C-alpha positions as a Python dict, from the first residue, in 0.01 Angstrom:
ca = {
    (1, 'M'): (0, 0, 0),
    (2, 'A'): (286, -42, -244),
    (3, 'E'): (392, 268, -436),
    (4, 'G'): (243, 281, -786),
    (5, 'R'): (-39, 36, -717),
    (6, 'A'): (-408, 121, -704),
    (7, 'P'): (-580, 61, -370),
    (8, 'S'): (-823, -229, -340),
    (9, 'C'): (-1187, -158, -410),
    (10, 'G'): (-1402, -113, -104),
    (11, 'R'): (-1097, -64, 117),
    (12, 'T'): (-1123, 211, 376),
    (13, 'L'): (-823, 440, 394),
    (14, 'P'): (-745, 753, 596),
    (15, 'T'): (-836, 1065, 400),
    (16, 'T'): (-470, 1165, 399),
    (17, 'S'): (-379, 864, 182),
    (18, 'N'): (-271, 934, -173),
    (19, 'A'): (-544, 752, -369),
    (20, 'R'): (-456, 680, -732),
    (21, 'A'): (-657, 845, -1010),
    (22, 'I'): (-785, 505, -1114),
    (23, 'A'): (-997, 484, -797),
    (24, 'A'): (-1268, 724, -685),
    (25, 'L'): (-1312, 842, -327),
    (26, 'D'): (-1651, 807, -165),
    (27, 'T'): (-1631, 1071, 108),
    (28, 'T'): (-1936, 934, 286),
    (29, 'G'): (-1707, 728, 509),
    (30, 'S'): (-1716, 796, 881),
    (31, 'R'): (-1462, 950, 1118),
    (32, 'G'): (-1248, 1122, 857),
    (33, 'R'): (-1205, 812, 646),
    (34, 'S'): (-1291, 756, 281),
    (35, 'T'): (-1391, 439, 99),
    (36, 'I'): (-1225, 352, -231),
    (37, 'A'): (-1471, 252, -503),
    (38, 'C'): (-1366, 82, -827),
    (39, 'M'): (-1368, 278, -1150),
    (40, 'A'): (-1420, 24, -1426),
    (41, 'V'): (-1359, 128, -1784),
    (42, 'V'): (-1688, 98, -1971),
    (43, 'R'): (-1677, 53, -2349),
    (44, 'L'): (-2003, 121, -2534),
    (45, 'F'): (-2069, -4, -2886),
    (46, 'A'): (-2319, 68, -3167),
    (47, 'A'): (-2665, 170, -3034),
    (48, 'A'): (-2535, 183, -2673),
    (49, 'R'): (-2266, 430, -2781),
    (50, 'D'): (-2524, 640, -2966),
    (51, 'A'): (-2763, 644, -2667),
    (52, 'A'): (-2486, 735, -2421),
    (53, 'G'): (-2318, 989, -2647),
    (54, 'T'): (-1976, 836, -2584),
    (55, 'G'): (-1785, 520, -2660),
    (56, 'R'): (-1586, 510, -2337),
    (57, 'D'): (-1634, 614, -1976),
    (58, 'D'): (-1508, 537, -1626),
    (59, 'I'): (-1792, 445, -1390),
    (60, 'A'): (-1761, 356, -1022),
    (61, 'G'): (-1891, 28, -884),
    (62, 'D'): (-1779, -284, -702),
    (63, 'T'): (-1982, -521, -924),
    (64, 'V'): (-2100, -528, -1284),
    (65, 'G'): (-2449, -444, -1157),
    (66, 'D'): (-2319, -139, -969),
    (67, 'V'): (-2139, -10, -1278),
    (68, 'L'): (-2447, -62, -1495),
    (69, 'A'): (-2665, 117, -1239),
    (70, 'G'): (-2426, 412, -1258),
    (71, 'A'): (-2446, 405, -1638),
    (72, 'R'): (-2826, 398, -1628),
    (73, 'E'): (-2830, 702, -1400),
    (74, 'R'): (-2568, 889, -1604),
    (75, 'Y'): (-2714, 829, -1952),
    (76, 'G'): (-3092, 823, -1898),
    (77, 'S'): (-3396, 645, -2035),
    (78, 'T'): (-3287, 604, -2398),
    (79, 'F'): (-2972, 428, -2282),
    (80, 'V'): (-3171, 213, -2036),
    (81, 'A'): (-3394, 91, -2322),
    (82, 'V'): (-3088, -6, -2528),
    (83, 'L'): (-2909, -162, -2229),
    (84, 'D'): (-3200, -402, -2176),
    (85, 'T'): (-3112, -565, -2512),
    (86, 'C'): (-2735, -577, -2459),
    (87, 'K'): (-2488, -845, -2358),
    (88, 'I'): (-2231, -743, -2096),
    (89, 'W'): (-1877, -874, -2102),
    (90, 'V'): (-1585, -809, -1868),
    (91, 'N'): (-1236, -852, -2009),
    (92, 'G'): (-1368, -1051, -2306),
    (93, 'E'): (-1585, -1290, -2102),
    (94, 'P'): (-1963, -1291, -2049),
    (95, 'A'): (-2050, -1129, -1715),
    (96, 'L'): (-2329, -1143, -1457),
    (97, 'P'): (-2450, -843, -1253),
    (98, 'S'): (-2306, -1000, -938),
    (99, 'D'): (-1954, -1037, -1083),
    (100, 'P'): (-1696, -815, -909),
    (101, 'V'): (-1499, -552, -1101),
    (102, 'S'): (-1158, -405, -1033),
    (103, 'P'): (-991, -84, -1154),
    (104, 'T'): (-812, -279, -1428),
    (105, 'D'): (-1130, -433, -1573),
    (106, 'E'): (-1294, -332, -1899),
    (107, 'L'): (-1671, -376, -1914),
    (108, 'A'): (-1817, -392, -2267),
    (109, 'V'): (-2180, -311, -2347),
    (110, 'L'): (-2265, -499, -2667),
    (111, 'P'): (-2603, -447, -2837),
    (112, 'P'): (-2736, -715, -3073),
    (113, 'V'): (-2578, -699, -3415),
    (114, 'S'): (-2752, -770, -3744),
    (115, 'G'): (-2618, -774, -4091),
    (116, 'G'): (-2535, -994, -4375),
}
C-alpha cells in the first residue's frame, strides 16, 4: 500500500498494518488479520438531521445499503421513519442500495422539501 493512501474497502490486512483513520478495522477477521471497512461520510439534511441529532457522521459500510443500515441502527426509529421518505445521493448522483461506497464518498440523505 502506498504511503498516504487509504486501504481498499474489504481488503484484509495483517493487524500490524498502519490503517488510515479514514477506514475502520473490523477485528472479526481470522488468524490475526483485520478487514478494512469503508467509512463513508454521511450528510443529513432537514428532518433527517433533526431525527439523527447531527448533520454529519462517518458510518462504515461497503455499499449504500450497508451505510444506511448502520445509520438506522445508530439513530433509531424516528430516523428510520424519516429515512423511508428520503432520496439518497452519493457524490451528487442518485444512488441505489447496492451501489458501492469508498472512503472518499459523501452520501447525502435528502428528505422531501416543500415550500413556495
